[in-house]
C-alpha positions in Angstrom: -94.6 32.5 155.2 -95.2 36.0 155.8 -95.4 37.9 152.2 -95.3 35.0 149.9 -96.7 35.2 147.4 -95.4 32.4 145.5 -94.4 27.9 146.9 -90.7 27.8 147.1 -90.1 25.6 144.0 -89.6 21.5 144.4 -86.3 19.4 144.2 -86.3 18.1 140.3 -84.6 14.5 140.4 -83.2 13.2 137.0 -81.8 10.2 135.9 -78.9 8.9 135.9 -79.4 7.1 132.4 -80.8 10.3 131.0 -77.6 13.0 132.6 -75.1 10.4 131.7 -76.7 10.6 128.1 -75.6 13.5 126.3 -78.3 14.2 123.9 -81.1 14.3 126.7 -82.8 17.1 127.0 -81.9 18.8 130.6 -82.7 22.1 130.2 -85.9 22.1 131.9 -84.9 20.9 135.7 -82.2 22.5 135.3 -82.7 26.3 134.4 -85.7 25.1 137.6 -82.4 23.7 140.4 -80.0 26.2 139.5 -81.8 29.8 136.7 -82.7 32.9 139.3 -85.0 31.8 141.8 -83.8 28.0 142.5 -83.2 25.9 145.4 -79.4 25.2 144.1 -79.9 21.8 144.3 -80.3 19.2 141.9 -81.0 15.8 142.3 -79.8 12.6 140.5 -81.5 8.6 140.9 -80.7 5.4 140.2 -77.0 6.0 140.5 -75.4 1.8 140.0 -73.7 1.3 143.1 -74.3 5.0 144.9 -76.4 3.0 147.7 -74.4 0.9 149.0 -71.0 3.5 147.9 -72.7 5.8 150.4 -73.4 2.7 153.7 -70.0 1.0 153.2 -68.4 4.7 154.2 -70.9 7.2 156.0 -70.8 5.0 158.8 -67.3 4.7 160.1 -67.5 9.1 160.9 -68.6 7.7 163.8 -66.1 5.0 164.6 -63.3 8.3 162.5 -64.8 11.3 165.4 -64.4 9.2 168.3 -60.7 7.8 167.9 -58.6 8.3 171.4 -56.8 11.9 170.8 -53.8 11.1 170.0 -55.1 8.9 167.3 -56.6 11.8 165.6 -54.1 14.0 165.8 -52.0 12.3 163.6 -54.3 12.9 161.8 -54.1 16.6 161.0 -51.8 18.7 158.5 -51.1 22.0 159.7 -49.5 22.8 156.5 -52.6 22.4 154.6 -54.8 24.9 157.2 -56.3 21.2 157.7 -57.1 20.7 154.3 -56.5 17.2 154.4 -57.2 14.3 157.0 -58.7 15.7 160.3 -60.4 18.9 161.1 -62.1 19.9 164.7 -62.1 23.2 166.4 -60.0 24.5 164.2 -62.1 26.8 162.0 -63.3 29.5 163.5 -66.9 31.6 163.4 -65.4 34.6 163.7 -63.0 34.7 166.2 -64.2 31.4 168.1 -63.1 27.4 167.2 -65.4 25.6 165.6 -66.4 22.4 167.2 -70.5 21.7 166.6 -68.1 19.4 163.6 -65.1 17.5 162.9 -64.2 16.9 159.3 -62.6 14.3 157.4 -60.7 16.0 154.0 -59.2 13.8 151.1 -58.9 13.9 147.3 -60.8 11.0 145.8 -58.7 11.3 142.5 -55.4 11.4 143.7 -53.0 10.5 146.9 -51.1 14.2 145.6 -53.1 15.8 143.0 -50.3 18.6 140.9 -47.0 18.1 140.1 -44.6 19.3 143.1 -44.0 23.7 142.2 -47.9 23.3 142.4 -47.9 21.3 145.8 -45.5 23.6 147.2 -46.7 27.0 146.0 -50.8 25.9 147.1 -50.5 24.0 150.1 -54.5 24.3 150.8 -55.7 23.7 147.7 -53.5 21.1 146.6 -52.5 19.1 149.7 -51.3 15.1 150.1 -53.8 12.3 151.1 -53.4 11.3 155.3 -55.1 8.1 155.8 -56.0 6.3 159.1 -55.7 2.6 158.8 -55.7 0.2 161.5 -59.2 0.2 163.2 -60.1 1.5 159.8 -58.6 -0.9 156.9 -61.3 -0.5 154.8 -61.7 3.8 155.3 -59.2 4.2 152.4 -61.0 2.4 149.6 -64.9 3.2 151.0 -63.8 7.0 150.8 -62.2 7.2 146.7 -64.7 4.7 145.9 -68.0 6.7 146.7 -65.9 9.8 145.8 -65.1 8.5 142.2 -68.4 7.8 142.0 -69.7 11.2 142.5 -66.7 12.1 141.1 -68.0 11.1 138.0 -71.7 12.3 138.0 -71.1 15.9 138.8 -68.7 15.4 135.5 -71.9 13.7 132.8 -74.0 16.5 134.5 -71.6 19.4 133.6 -72.7 19.1 129.5 -75.9 19.0 130.1 -74.5 22.7 132.0 -73.0 24.0 129.7 -75.4 22.9 126.9 -78.3 24.4 128.8 -76.1 27.4 129.1 -75.2 27.7 125.9 -78.2 28.1 124.7 -78.9 31.1 127.5 -75.5 33.1 126.4 -74.4 33.0 122.8 -70.8 34.2 123.9 -70.5 30.8 126.2 -67.2 29.3 125.1 -68.2 25.6 124.2 -67.6 22.5 127.3 -66.1 25.7 129.7 -67.6 23.5 132.8 -67.5 19.8 131.7 -64.0 20.1 130.5 -62.9 21.6 133.6 -64.5 19.1 135.9 -62.9 16.5 133.1 -59.0 17.1 133.8 -59.6 18.7 137.1 -57.2 16.5 140.5 -58.5 20.1 142.2 -60.7 17.5 144.2 -62.2 17.5 148.1 -64.1 15.2 150.1 -65.6 15.8 153.4 -66.8 13.3 155.1 -68.3 15.9 157.8 -69.8 14.3 161.4 -72.0 17.3 163.2 -71.5 15.9 167.6 -75.0 15.9 169.2 -76.1 20.2 170.3 -75.6 21.4 173.6 -78.2 22.3 175.4 -77.9 25.8 175.3 -77.5 25.6 171.0 -80.3 23.2 171.1 -82.2 25.6 173.7 -81.7 28.9 171.5 -83.2 26.4 168.1 -80.9 28.8 165.7 -81.3 28.0 161.9 -78.4 28.0 161.3 -76.2 25.6 164.7 -74.8 22.7 163.4 -73.0 24.9 160.3 -74.3 28.1 159.4 -75.0 29.8 155.8 -73.0 30.6 153.1 -72.9 29.5 149.4 -69.8 27.2 148.4 -67.5 29.2 146.7 -66.3 26.6 143.8 -67.9 25.4 140.6 -70.0 22.3 141.7 -70.4 20.2 144.9 -72.0 16.1 145.0 -74.2 15.8 148.7 -74.2 12.5 149.3 -76.9 13.4 151.5 -77.0 12.3 155.2 -77.7 9.6 157.9 -78.7 10.4 161.3 -76.4 8.7 164.1 -76.6 7.7 168.0 -73.6 9.7 169.2 -73.4 6.8 171.4 -73.4 3.6 169.5 -73.0 5.0 165.9 -76.5 2.9 165.3 -78.4 4.8 162.1 -81.7 6.4 163.9 -83.7 8.7 162.7 -83.9 12.1 162.7 -85.3 12.7 165.4 -86.4 16.3 165.1 -87.9 18.0 161.5 -86.7 20.9 161.4 -83.1 19.5 161.3 -81.7 19.7 158.2 -80.2 21.7 155.3 -81.8 25.0 154.5 -81.6 26.6 151.2 -82.6 30.5 150.7 -86.1 30.7 147.9 -86.6 33.1 145.5 -89.0 34.6 148.4 -86.0 35.1 150.7 -87.0 32.6 152.6 -85.7 29.5 154.0 -86.9 26.2 153.1 -86.0 22.6 154.6 -84.7 20.2 151.6 -84.6 16.7 151.9 -83.1 14.2 149.9 -83.6 10.9 148.7 -82.4 9.1 150.5 -81.2 6.8 146.9 -80.7 10.3 145.0 -77.0 12.1 145.1 -77.4 16.0 144.5 -75.0 18.5 143.5 -75.0 22.1 144.4 -74.3 25.1 142.5 -70.8 27.4 143.4 -70.3 31.2 142.5 -67.4 30.1 140.1 -70.8 28.7 138.7 -72.2 31.1 138.1 -69.3 34.1 137.6 -68.2 31.4 134.5 -71.8 31.7 132.8 -72.4 35.2 133.7 -76.2 34.6 135.9 -77.9 32.4 133.7 -77.5 29.5 136.5 -77.4 31.5 140.1 -75.6 29.6 143.0 -78.0 29.4 146.6 -76.9 29.6 150.3 -77.7 27.5 152.8 -76.9 25.8 156.4 -77.3 22.9 158.4 -79.8 23.1 161.3 -79.3 21.4 164.2 -81.1 18.2 165.9 -82.6 19.8 168.9 -83.3 16.5 171.0 -83.8 18.0 174.8 -86.3 15.6 176.6 -84.8 12.4 174.8 -82.4 9.4 175.6 -80.5 9.1 172.9 -78.0 12.2 171.7 -78.2 12.5 167.8 -75.9 13.4 165.6 -75.5 13.8 161.7 -73.4 12.6 159.2 -73.3 14.2 155.7 -70.0 13.7 153.1 -70.1 16.0 150.3 -67.2 16.6 147.7 -65.9 19.8 146.0 -65.3 19.0 142.4 -63.4 22.5 141.7 -60.6 23.6 138.9 -57.3 24.7 139.6 -56.4 28.2 141.7 -55.1 30.2 138.4 -58.2 29.0 136.5 -59.5 32.6 135.5 -62.3 33.7 136.6 -64.3 35.6 133.4 -67.9 36.8 132.9 -69.0 35.6 129.1 -68.6 37.9 126.5 -70.8 41.0 126.1 -72.7 39.7 129.4 -72.5 42.8 131.8 -71.5 42.2 134.8 -74.3 43.4 136.9 -75.8 40.8 135.0 -73.8 38.1 136.9 -75.7 39.4 140.3 -78.7 40.8 139.5 -80.4 37.5 140.6 -79.0 36.7 144.0 -80.4 35.4 146.7 -79.5 36.2 150.0 -76.6 38.3 150.3 -78.1 39.6 154.0 -77.1 35.7 154.7 -73.3 35.5 153.1 -71.1 38.4 152.5 -71.8 40.1 148.4 -70.9 37.7 145.5 -69.2 41.8 144.7 -67.5 42.0 147.4 -65.2 39.0 146.2 -64.7 39.0 143.0 -64.2 42.3 141.9 -62.3 42.3 138.8 -63.3 40.2 135.6 -60.0 37.6 134.8 -59.8 37.5 139.2 -57.8 33.7 139.1 -60.2 31.2 141.8 -57.5 31.3 143.9 -57.3 35.4 144.7 -61.3 34.7 144.6 -60.9 31.6 147.3 -58.5 34.2 150.0 -61.2 37.5 149.4 -64.3 35.0 149.8 -61.7 33.5 153.5 -61.7 37.1 154.0 -65.1 38.4 153.9 -66.5 35.1 155.4 -64.6 36.1 158.5 -65.5 39.8 159.2 -68.9 39.1 158.7 -69.6 36.3 160.6 -67.8 38.5 163.1 -70.6 41.1 162.9 
C-alpha cells in the first residue's frame, strides 16, 4: 500500500470465558480494537451454541428473499419506514433505490418494545415485530435465539469497555454503556441477503458495491459473520472472489479487508460510544464489497446478520466531564468516506434520536454528492 508506514492492525480475538468474567483484563485487546487506529471491531470465540444458532438462521435468508412478491409485501411495515419486517428497494443511495440487498428487521428482545406511548412517538425506533409463517415455521424462533445470544455477548463485553474507559477517563460515568446495553429494549436484528451483482456493477469493481461506506451510528453492533450461497439453490458455496467481503479503514487511511472466522461473533463500535467515551474509543468506517462472479457458472449471494444494540431515543449523548469537544473527533478515521461526526453531533447532550435524524440527513446529502 502506497505511503503505508505500519502494517494494518490485526483482528483481535478474545475468549467467551474471559468476556463473561468481569475480573478478566481485556484492556489490551479492547484498546487495539477500539482505540485510535484500531479496526473498530473485535471477535469473540467459543460462545456456547453460537455456531449452531447461526447455522439455523442464516440459510433461511435465501428462502425469505425468494418468497413470492405477495408474501413479501405482507411482511413490509411502511409506518416504521421499513424498520420492521421485509425491506427491499426502500432504502435510497442518494436518490436511487437500493436493490443490491434485501433486509429482514426484527427485535430479538421483545415483539412489542417500549410503551404504547413510546411506540406512537418513535415508530422507527420501537416497531413491533412482523414474522413470516408458512413456509418458514422455525424462522421466528431461530431469529430470536441468535439475536438474544448476540445481545448477551454485547452486554458482557460492554462491562470490559466501561472498565477500560474508566481507566483512561477519570470522569467517565461508571457502568455507563453496560447499564444501557443491559436494560435497553432497542435492539434491531437485520438479516441481510445480498443479491448477486449485475454484470455492470461487477465490471466496475467498486469497493462498496454491496453496501456503501458508513459508520455505525449507534452504540454497539454484534456481527454473526457471513456466508455465501448459490442464489438459485440456496446451497452454501465458498466465496468465489477473495476481494469480496467486509472492509474497514485503517490508521493510514487505507481500506483493509476483515475476515471474521466462522466460529466467532464480532462486535463493532458505533459513533454514540465514541461520543460518550470522549473519543477514548473510535468508530471505524466500513463497507461491503460484492463478489465478482463474471465467467462463473454460479451466481453468488451473501448472507449476514448484524444486530444493533442501542439506547432509547431520549438518551443524551454527552462527552465525559473535562473532555474537550475536539477530543471526540481528533482521531477519527476515513472522514472523507462518511459525513464528519462533528457535522452530525452538534451539541453536547443531543439526544440519540435527534442525532440519528441528523445523521440520516447528512448521509443522504453525502451519497448524492
